[in-house]
C-alpha positions in Angstrom: -4.0 -21.6 -6.1 -1.7 -21.9 -3.1 -2.4 -19.2 -0.2 0.0 -16.7 0.7 1.4 -17.5 3.7 0.0 -16.3 7.1 0.9 -13.2 9.3 0.6 -13.2 12.8 -3.3 -11.7 13.0 -2.3 -8.2 15.2 0.1 -7.4 11.9 -2.6 -7.9 9.9 -4.8 -6.3 11.8 -1.9 -3.0 11.4 -2.4 -3.3 8.0 -5.9 -3.0 7.7 -6.3 -0.3 10.1 -3.4 1.7 8.1 -5.3 1.1 4.8 -8.5 2.5 7.1 -7.9 6.2 6.3 -8.2 7.5 2.8 -5.4 9.8 3.3 -2.9 6.7 3.6 -4.0 4.6 0.8 -3.1 7.3 -1.5 0.3 7.7 -0.4 0.7 4.1 -1.4 -0.8 5.0 -4.9 1.4 7.9 -4.8 4.5 5.6 -3.8 3.4 3.0 -6.6 5.3 5.1 -8.8 8.7 5.1 -7.2 10.7 6.3 -4.2 9.4 9.8 -3.0 10.8 12.2 -0.5 8.6 13.0 2.4 8.2 17.4 2.0 7.2 15.6 -1.8 4.0 13.4 -0.3 3.1 16.1 2.1 3.1 18.6 -0.6 0.3 16.4 -2.3 -1.9 16.8 0.3 -3.8 20.0 1.3 -3.3 19.1 5.3 0.2 19.9 7.1 3.2 18.5 6.9 3.0 17.2 11.0 -0.2 15.7 10.0 1.2 13.4 7.1 4.6 12.6 8.9 1.5 11.1 11.5 0.6 9.2 8.1 3.5 7.9 7.0 4.5 6.9 10.7 1.5 4.6 10.9 1.9 3.2 7.6 5.6 2.7 8.2 4.7 0.8 11.9 2.2 -1.2 9.8 5.0 -2.4 7.6 3.5 -0.8 4.4 6.4 1.6 3.5 10.4 1.7 4.2 11.9 4.8 4.4 15.7 5.4 3.7 17.7 8.3 5.1 19.5 10.4 2.2 21.5 13.3 4.1 18.5 15.3 5.2 16.0 13.8 3.5 13.6 11.4 4.7 12.2 8.9 1.4 9.4 6.2 0.9 8.9 3.3 -0.6 6.1 0.7 -0.7 6.4 -2.4 0.5 4.6 -4.3 -2.2 5.2 -7.7 -1.1 4.2 -6.9 2.7 1.1 -5.4 1.1 0.1 -7.8 -1.1 0.8 -10.8 1.9 -1.6 -8.6 4.4 -3.9 -8.1 2.0 -3.7 -11.3 -0.4 -4.2 -13.6 2.4 -7.6 -12.1 3.6 -9.1 -11.5 -0.3 -7.9 -15.3 -0.8 -9.9 -16.7 2.0 -12.7 -14.9 1.5 -13.1 -14.9 -2.6 -10.2 -16.8 -4.2 -12.3 -16.9 -7.6 -12.4 -13.1 -7.7 -8.9 -12.4 -7.3 -8.4 -15.3 -10.3 -11.7 -13.3 -12.0 -9.5 -10.1 -11.6 -6.1 -11.1 -13.5 -7.6 -12.7 -16.2 -9.9 -9.5 -16.6 -7.1 -6.9 -16.6 -4.6 -8.9 -18.3 -6.6 -9.7 -21.2 -8.2 -6.3 -22.1 -6.8 -4.4 -24.9 -4.5 -1.0 -24.3 -7.0 1.9 -24.1 -10.5 -0.4 -23.8 -12.6 1.5 -21.5 -15.0 -1.4 -21.4 
């Protein structure tokens, strides 16, 4: 199995700092379903919109989300490839056999099987 290309250490560190916060991880999970407006993201959390804006700024700065403007709306998307590169390189170095096991287990478990 070939390792993902290495990123500069400071870029990788930035991604892990961004992932350290549970609110930011939840934002990334929410974006997994597709593009969301900033206001829609903020409405999902019990904290202020400016706080969510700061979290989005950290995620954007780490390259884990992208943004685009649509009239007065800012839409955010998950930067899947960047996230995979940042986390994947680390995982493939630390526990490469776990990546293989995870893929095998997830893909071989039938839908609805909770075991």
